[in-house]
N, C-alpha and C positions, 0 to 999 in steps of 0.2 A: 157683463157677459165673459169678459176674459177671466175675471176672478172666479165666476162660477164654473167656467171650463177647467181652470185648474184645480179646482177643488174636486171635481168629478174625476179628473185623470188621477189625482193622488188617492182617491178612495178606491179607484179600480186597481191601482198597484198594490195597495195593502190587501184588498181581497185576494188578488192572485198570489201574493206572497204566503198569505194565510193558507190557502188551498194547496199550494205545492208543498208548504211545511207539513200540513197534515198528511198529504199524500206520501211525501218522501219520507217521513220519519215513523209515523205511527200506523200506516197500512201495512197489510201483511206483503211479504216479499214477492216479487214477480207481478204483483196486482197492485200498483201504487196509484190508485186514483186514475187520473188521466193518462198515466204511463204504466207500462208492464214491461219487465225484463226477464227474458228466457235465456238459459244457458244449455249447452249440450248436455253437461254433466256437472253437478256441483262438487263432485270428488274425482279427481283425474290422477294419473300417474306423473310423478314428478318429472318435469321435462317434456311432456307431451303438449299437443295444441288443445286450445280451448276456442269454443265458438259461443257466441252470444248475439242477442237481438233485443232491440228496444222499440216498442209501439207507442207511439203518441196519438191519443183520440182528442182532435182539435175541439170537438163541441163539449168535452168534459173538462178542458183547461180554459177556464174563464179568462178573458184578456187575450187568448191566442187564437181567437175566431178569425181575425183578420191578420193579414201579412203572413209571411213566409216563416215556417218553423225550422230552426237549425239545431240538430241533435249532435252532441258530442259526447265522448267517453273519458272516464278517469278510472285508472287502476291504482287503488288507494288515493295518493295525491299526485300521481303521474298522469299527465294528459297522453291519451293513446288515440290514434285515428282510425275511423270506421267509415263505412259507406252508407249513404242515405238514398232512400226512394220513397215513392209515395204508394201507400198500400191501399187496399180496398177500404170503402165507406169513408174517404176523405181522411184517412190516418197517414201519418208519417212514420216510416220503418227504417232504422238503422241497424246493420249487420256489422259485427265486429269478430275478427279472427286473430288469436294469439298463437303463433306457430309453435313458441316453446314457453310453457309456464314453469318457471324456476322458483316459485316462492311456495312455501308449504301451506300458506294462508293468506288470503287478500280479498278485498271488497271491490267489485266492479260497479262503477257509478254511471248512470245514464242522466245526461244534463241537457237542458235546452237554454238557449241565449234569449233573454228577455230583458229588454231596456239596457242593453250593453253589458250585462253580467251573466255568468252561467250559474243556472239553478238546478240542482240535483232533484231529479224526479223519480228516479227507480234505482233499486240497488240489488245485486246478487252476491252472495259469499261463495267463494271458491276454496277448496282444500285440496292439497296435492300431497302425495307420499308414495310409499311402496306397499306391496302385499306383505302380510307379516312373514316373518322368518320362522324357520323350523325350530322348536324347542330341542334342546341337547341335554345329555347326561342325566337322564331322569333315574331317580333312585328313591326308594322307600324303606322306612324303618317301622316295625311293628312294636308299639309300646304295651308291654304286658301289664302295666298298671291299669289302663282303660281300654286296651286293646284297640286303640285307633291307629290307623296307618297314615304316618306322616311321609308325605313326598316332597321333594325338592328337584329344580331343574334349573338349567340355565337358558334365560330368554335370549333370543336372537337379536339382531340389530333393530334400532328403533325404526319403525315404519313412519313416523310423523303423523299418524292418523289415529283416531280413537279405535282402540283394539280390546276385544273381549277375550279372556282367558278363563278356560274351565279345565278341570282335571276329571277325565272320563274313565269309567271302569265298567267291566261287564263280566258276568260270571260264565261259566261253561255252557249254560243253556239260556241264560237270561239276556235281555236287551241291554245296550248301552245306557248308562245313566251318569249324570254329572254327579261325581263324588263330592267335589268341593270347588269353590271359586276363590282364588287368592285375593286378599284385601291389601289396600294401601299400596299397591305397585309392587308387592313382595312376589318372589317366585317359589312359594311353598304354601302348602295348605294340609290338612288333616282329613282323611275320610273316616267318617264315624263307623263304629262297629256294626250298626245295623245294616250297612251297605256292603259288609265284607262277608266272604265265605272262607272260614278258616279250614285248614287242611285240604283245600281245593285249589286248583289252578284258576287264577284270575288274569284278566287283561286290564292293564293300566296304561293310559296314555294322557298327553296333554294337547288340547286343541286351543288353537288361536284364530281369530278372524277379525277382519275390517271391511270397509266398503270395498276393497279391491280383491279380497280373496280370503282363503282359509288355509292354515297349515296345521299339520300334527306331528307330534314326536314319534320316535320308534316306540312300538307297543312293548310293554314289560309284562312277560308271562311269569308270575310267580304264585306260589303258595304263601299267604300272608305270614304264616307261621315260620316259613324259611327266612324271613328277613325280621324275625323277632330279635331284639337286642336285649340279652340276659344281663342280670346284675352279676357283678363279679363274685368269684368264689371267695373262701376264707381259709388262709393257712393256719392250721391248728398248731402243729409242733414240727421240729426238725431235729435230727439227732444222727450222730454217727453210727454206722452198723457195719460190720462188728468193730470193735474198739481196735485201734492202731492200723486202720485202713484208711483210703481215701474215698469212701463211699458214705453218702448220707441218705436218710429216709425221710420224707415229708408226708405228713398227714393233712388232709384238707377237706372242706365240706362245701357243697354247692349252695348257691343262694335260694331263699325261700320262693316257691312258686315254681321251681324247676326240678324238684325232686323225681318226677315222673318222666323226664326227658333223657335221652341218651345224649351224652355231652362228649365234646372233644376239647381237650385242655392243652395248654402250653405253658411251660415254666421257664423264667429267664432268671439269671443271677450274674453278679459280677462282684469283684473286689475293688476297694477304692482306688487301687493303681491301674486297673483294667481300663483301657480305652472304650471298649464296646461290650454289650451284653452277650453272654452266652446263652443260647436258646436251646430248650428241650422241647421237641414235639411229640405227638403221637400218644398222649396220655389219654386213655379212654376210661369211661365209667361214670356212673352217677356221682359217686363219692368214694373215698378210700385213701390210699397211700400210693406214693410213687418214690422210686429209687434212682439215685444218680451217683456215678463214680468220677473219678478224675479231680477230686478237689485237692488243693495244696494244704499241707500240714500247718497248723498255727496261723491260719489266715481267716479274717474276717469278711464274710459274704453277705450280700444283700439279695433276697428272693422275692419274686412276685409271680402271680398266676392269673390266667384268664381262660374262659370257656366259651363255646358256642354249641349248637345242635349238631350232633354228629352226622345226621342225615341231611344236612342242609347243602344247598347249592353253593356255587362260587359267589353268589350274591349275599350270603349270610354274613351278618355282622358279628364280630368278636365282642365280647363284653369289655369293658375297662379292666385295666390291671387291678389286681387286688392290692390293698394296702401292704406295704413292704414289711418284710421280716428279716432281722439279722441273726446271723449264727457264725461263731468262731470255731474252727475245726481244731482238734486236739493237736498238740505239738509232739515232735519227734526230734531225735538228736540229729544235728547238721550232718549232712553228707557231701561228699565230692571234695576235690583238691582247691585250695586257695591259690590264686595268682599272687606271687610275691616278687619283689624287687628290692635290691640292696646297693649300698655303697659303703665301703670299709676302707680303712688305712691303719698303718701301724703307729702305736704310741708308746710313750714310756720307754724310749731307747730300745724299741722293738720287742718289748715283753708282752705288750697288750695290742689286741685288735679292736679298734673302736669303728663304729659304723651306725648306719641306720637301716632298718628293715621296714619295707612298706608293703602292704598287701590290699588286695581288693576285697570288700565285704561280699559274703556268698550271695548268689542269686537267690530269688524268693523259692525257687523250686528246691535249692539245696540248703537253704537256712532251716526250712521246717519249723518255723516259729521266730520268735523275736530273739536275736543273738544278744547274750548277756556280756560276753567279754572274748577276748583272745589270749592265748598262752603261747609263749615262746620258750622252749627248753633246749637243752644241749644234747639231749637223747631222747629216743621215742619212749612213750609211756608203756611200761610193763606191768603185767598183773602183780599186785601187791606192793610195788614200789614206785614212788613218784620221782621223776628225774629232776636234776637241777633246773630251776626256772630262771630264765634270763629276764622276762618281763611279763606281767600280767596286766592288761590294760583293756579298756573299752575302745580305744581309739584303733585306727588302721595304720599306725606306724609305731616303731619302738626304737628307741636310741639304746644300744647295747655296747658293752665292753666285756670282752671274752679273752681269754689267754691266746697269745700268738701261736699260730699253728692250727686254730680251729677252722676246719673246713665245712661243716655242717651244722646247721640249727634246725629245730623242728617246730612248726606252727600249727595251731589248732584253734577251733572256734567251739564255743558251748552256749547252750540255752537251758531252759529249765528241765528239758527231757534228757539231757545228756551232752557229752563232748564228741566232736567229730574225730575221725582218724587223723593222725598227724601228717602234714605236709612237709616233706623234706626239701630243704633250701640248701643248695650247694653254693658256697661262697667262691665263685670262680674269679680268676684273674682277668683283667681287661687287657688282653694282648693279642687278641684276634685281628684279622684284617678288617679294614672298615668298608663300608658300602660306598657305592658311586652313584652320582647323579640324583641326589635328593633335592625335592622341589615340593612346594605346597601352594595350592590354589584354593580359592573360595569354594566352598560347597554349600552356600547359603549365607544367610544373615548371620547365623549362629553355629556354623560348621566349617571345618577345613578339611580338604582332601590332601594327603600326603603321598606322593609317589616316589618310587625309587628303582633302581635298577636291580636286576636278580644278581645275587653274588654268584662268583665261580665256585666257592666251597659250599657244601650242603649246610643249611642252617636249620636249627631245631624250631627257633622262634624269633620274633623281634620285640623289642621294648621301644615303646614311642613316648617320649616325654615332651612336655610344652609348658611353658612359664610365660606369664604375662610380664611385658617389660615395662617398669615403672622407674621413677627417679629414685625410689628406696627399694633396694632389692628385697625381694620376698621369696618365699618358697612354699609351693602349694603341694601338699603331701599327696593328694589324690589325682593330680595332673599327669597321669601316665596310663598307658595301655599296653597290654601284652597280646600280640598277635601270634597264636600258636600254629598257624599255617606257614610252614617254612618256605612254600612256594609263593606267597603273597607278594605283590610288587605295589600295594595301595592299601590305605587305611583311612577310615573317615573319623575324625575327631569331632565330637559333638558336647563333650562335658566342659562346661566352664568357658565357652567361647563367646565373646561379646563383640559386637561391631565396632569398628573405629579403635580397636586396641591391637597393639602389636604383640606377637607371640613369637619367642625363640623356641624352635622345635629341634629336638635331638632325637636320633635313631640308633639303637644299639642292635646289632646281630648277635644272637646267642648260638654258638657253635657247640658241638660236642666236646665238652671239657674246657671251654673258654668263652670269654665275652669279647666281642669285637669293639675296637676303638670307635667311639661315636662320631658321626657326621651331624652338621648343624644347619639350619636355615631359619629364615624369619618370614612371617606372613601376616596378613589381614584377612578376616573374613569379609569385610566391607570397608570401603574408604569414602572419605568426603574430603571437602577442602579443609585446610587447617584453621583452627580456632581463631588464631590471629598470626600476623606476620612478625618477624623479628624486628627489633628496633635498631635503627641506623645510627652509627656513630662516625664522626668525621676524624680521620686519623692524620691527614695532612692536606694541604690546600695551597696552590701556587695560581699563577696568573692564568694557566691554561689547563691545569689538571686538579684533580680532587680525588683522594684516596678515601674510600669508605670502608667500614667493617661492621660486622654484626655478629651477635651470639647465635649459635645454632638453636633451634627451637626445642624445648622439652619435649620428650616423647609422648607425654599425656596430651598435648595440644596439636601434635602433627596430624593425627586422624588418618594417616596413610604414609606412604613412603614419599618423602620430598623429592620430587623430580628436578626441580629447577628453582632458581631464585631470578627474578627479572627486576632490574633496576630501570626506574623511569626518571628522567630529569627534564625540566623546561625552564626557560628563562621568562621575563616579563612580557615578551611579544609572542608567546605560546609556541616557541619552537621546541617540539617534543621529540626526545629521542629516547631509546631503550636499548638495554643489552641483557643477555641471559648468560648466567653461569650455572654450573651444575654441582650438586654437593660433592666432596665435603668442603668445596671453596666457601670461605666466609669473608671474602673482602673483595674489592674490585675498584680500578683506577678509571675515572672518567677522564677522557682526554678530548682535546679540541675545544675547550672552554674559552669564552671571550674574557679579556682582563676587566677587572672592576665591575663585574656583572653579578646580579643576584639570581640564584638558581633555586628551584624547589625540587627536591628529590624524595622518592618513595621507593620501597621495594614491595614486591609481590612473592609470596611463597606458594608454590604450586604442587599438588599431587596429581594422580591420574584421574581424579574425580572433581577437580577445580582448584581455583586459586583465590588467595585472600591478601588485600591490599593493606599495608602498614600505614602509619602516620607519616605526615611529610616532615622532611628536614630542610631547613632553609640555609643556604650558605652563599657567601659572597667572595668571588675570586679576588686575588690581590693584583695590584698595579705591576709589581716586579716579582720576579722569581726569587727564590732563596739565594741562587748563585749571585744574581745581580744585586741583591741587597747585601750579601756578604762582600762582594766586590766594592760596592759603594762605600760601606763602613770601613773597609780595608784601606781605600783610597783616602778617605778622610783622616784616618788614623795616621797614616804615613804622612800625609801633609800636615797635619799637627805635630808630629814628632820632628818633621824637618824644620818647621817654624820655630819650635822649642830650641833646636840645635842652634839655628841662626841667632835667636835672641841670646843664647848663653855665649855664643862665639863673639858677638858684638860686645857684650859686657867684659868679656875677658881681654879682648885685644884692644888696647888704647889707641894704637895707630889707626886702626879701622874706625874707631869711634871719633877720633879727631878728624878724619876724612869726611866723615858723613856729618858729624856735629861738632864743629869747631868750638873751642873754649873761649868764650868772650868774658873779660873780667867785669866784675860789678863794681862800678864806682862807689856805689854807696857803701860798699863793704871793703874798699881799698885802704891803704896806709896814707892817703892824701890827708886825712884829718889831722895826722901827726905834724904836718907842715905849717899848720896855723899857728901864729905866735900865741905865747902864753897869755898875752893881755887881750887877745881876741875873746876868749870865752868869758872874760870878766865884763865885757861890754854887753849891755842889754840888747838881745836881738829883737828888732821891731819888725814885726809882721802885721798884716792887716787884722789878723785875728789876735785875740787877747790871750792866746795860749802859745806855748812853744811847740815847734814841730818835732816830731819823733824821728827815729831811723827811718829813712825811706829808701826804697828799692826802685832803682831807675828801670822802666820798662821801654822807654823810648829815647833813643839818642840821636840827634841831629848834629852832623859836623859841618862846619861853614868853611868855605874856601879861604884860603890865605890871600895876601896881596900878591899878584903875579909878579915875578922877577925877584922876589925875596925869598931867601931860604931861612927857614927858622933856625934860631940860635946863632946867626952869623953876625947880625947888626949889634952895635954897641948899644947898651941901654941909654936912654935919654929921658929926662925928666920934663914932660911937657908941662906947660902951663896949667893945663887942665887934663885930667885923665880922659882917654878916648872913651867913646861910648862902648862899653864892653857888652859882648853878647850876655843877655841876662837869663840866667836859669829860670825855667818854669816849673812850678811844682803845685800839685793840688794835694794838700795834706789836711785830712780831717781829724787827725788825732795821732796820738803816739803809736808809733809801730805800724801804721797803716802805709800801703805801698805808695810811691810817687808815680803818678800817672806816666809822665814823660819829663825828660830834662833836655836841656840844649847846651851843646859844648861847642865852643868856637875853636878853630885850629885848622891847619893845613892837612890833616889826616883824613879820618873818615867822613863819610856822609851817611847818615842813616835816614830811616823813614818812619813815619808814624805807624805803630803797630796796632794802637787801639783808636778807634774814632771817638775821642773824648771832646767834650767842649773845650774852649780855649782856656788854658791853664792861667793861673794867677802867677805873677812874678814873685821870685824869691826877693825878700829885702836884702839890700846890700849888706854883706857880712862886715864891711868895715864901718859902716855907719851911713847916716842919711844927712843931707843938708848942702854943704857947700859945692859939692861936685868937684872941686879942684884941689882943695886942701887935703893934706894927708900924704902918707908915704905909700907909693904903689911900687916899690921895688921888689924884684924876685931874682932867685939865681938864674943864670943864663941857661943853664941845663936842668931838665926834670930829674927829680930823684931817682935813684936806681930802684928804690923799693916800690915804684909805682909803674908797672909794666905798661899800663895803658898810655901813660903821658911819655913813655920813651918813644913811641911811635908818632906822636903828634908835636907839631910846633904850634904852640897855642898863641893866636894873636893877643897881644896885651901882656907879653911876658914881664915887662917891666912891672906892671902891677902886681903879678903873682910874686915876683922877687920882692916887691916892696912889701907885700904882706908877710913874706917870710922874714924881712928885717925886722918888722916890728916884733 
């Protein structure tokens, strides 16, 4: 039974889900099987309120006959709350009010809760937007090819709703009809010829509508022929009439299909140098000719023409401009005076006047064609006689050499039609008073304004010169301007001015009969930071100061007037300091540095527009100053000199040397060896080693005390039965000529000490012989020989033996 009940419940659930699915997805909106959804309006204004209701018929929803039905709402996927009540006939009704609907399109779902889940049983789609906007700027053009009227307009703001657009038209007596409907969202369409009434007034407007309303554009009242756009005319010929005047005549033809129309045409032209077109209006007629004067001689012009109906209203369209046609007017001899400027000096011991004459090319209106050259002469041209020619050139300058005393030359220009009248150039001396208060400021990226104070004396004209400042001096022959207004106090320079370049400017006043002394200034049209900073060099360094220097920047990389140099320095613990110096200073002394410390230094060059940093220079301060180092070396030098003087004095002064280092005789090199009897050398010397000792140098002497109470040299000699035990000398002798380490001398004189810690020396063998110890002659003289100074101060014990040895 339990299994059967579970199967029945599962089947009931599947049936209800199928019913709800069929009713919620495929049934028509607002009548979804057992549920129906109704809204106040499916299209509302954006931001307005929306009301909706959902009715559930219990008997049509299988599985919901028993139990309570709970209805809920969802706007797209968002849960919204509504109110629920019981309706007539056992229905359940839920009402929903959305106070502000701010979506342009959304789906409103009605849901019921069954078995713990929400099931969608009904839906209503809602759209929101605005009424259609009014179309603007309606205009139409009649195409004479097919006589279709093409109109275009500007659509208003988007309404967010489906909107229909139609172009309406109505004749003077007919009803309004739809002329055309735009396709693909465009704002233009063409009314066919069959709906038009030519040569009659018609009303044309645009109508737009959606679910919230309708809007119409302003009505356009026109004759379709008034808005016909004609094809452009054709220029046939252009010629000058009469010859040697500034007038030209043009012949033109109208386009095909417009021969029967009264036309109004316009002509425009310009030369290549002109910034804008010159326009000629009011040319009437079907076809024919037109004349125009005021053209320049020898100038190439470009002509174009267009037409429209002469009876047309303000809405009438002009045709396109015709294809252009070029024409060059005939030439004429140049006219007017040339602006000239000069510089001259005496040469060849004052017999010649050398100089340079510069002039400005004539303006287009005065050149009357292409100038072929210029001629400078010493006198004006007279009929039938050519004056002496100084130079004949195609340039605008001439270097000349004329006899001293020449005060005038004559300048003229010529072209293919003739030569101009000569311009007299008076070579005046530059001895007039100069101007005051000259200054120059930027007039733009490529121009300079030059201002000066008005002079006290009357001035005829001013000559302004400017030259670009470069590392290699140059000369610009055309960089000058003549201001013929003697009352002017300013002038604008525009020729050849570049940003970030320095220019030297000179101003000359031209007086009556003299040229004033020039005044000068410098200026930039635009400045920026220098291209790079100067390179630092270390000139001097000490324990607390460092002197730096640098080379001034070349003018090409300054990019402006250098206003300051800023030096920055920092040590390893980031103690940063700086100082600023102004040009033309090119060195700086950093003070207050720490001894034996590493510093990094760099320099920044600045203009009014910015600064640029240079590369770093690393330096280390010294431990001592230069003066301290010099004092130390001087002290050491004096000490060394004093030491040398003392050494020399000690070597030269024997008494002082004796006091400090007494002279001790060397027994090994004394004359004691002469006291040995002649027979002694014949006896063989017996030593422990099998070789004879060589000459020895005594390095240690030990003096033994004599017998108390006895004075050396006073006792009578006596021959003992056996010789007393004499102090035996010690020697270490490794070979001939090697030094004796120490020796021992007995007597009552000196007592020495060991100087070298050597091992115990070996005994010398007795020079007298070995064996009996008592036999032999041991007699010596009572007093030491005078030739042995060492023994004079000694009383040697055993003098008898020494004496004995001498007797032998």
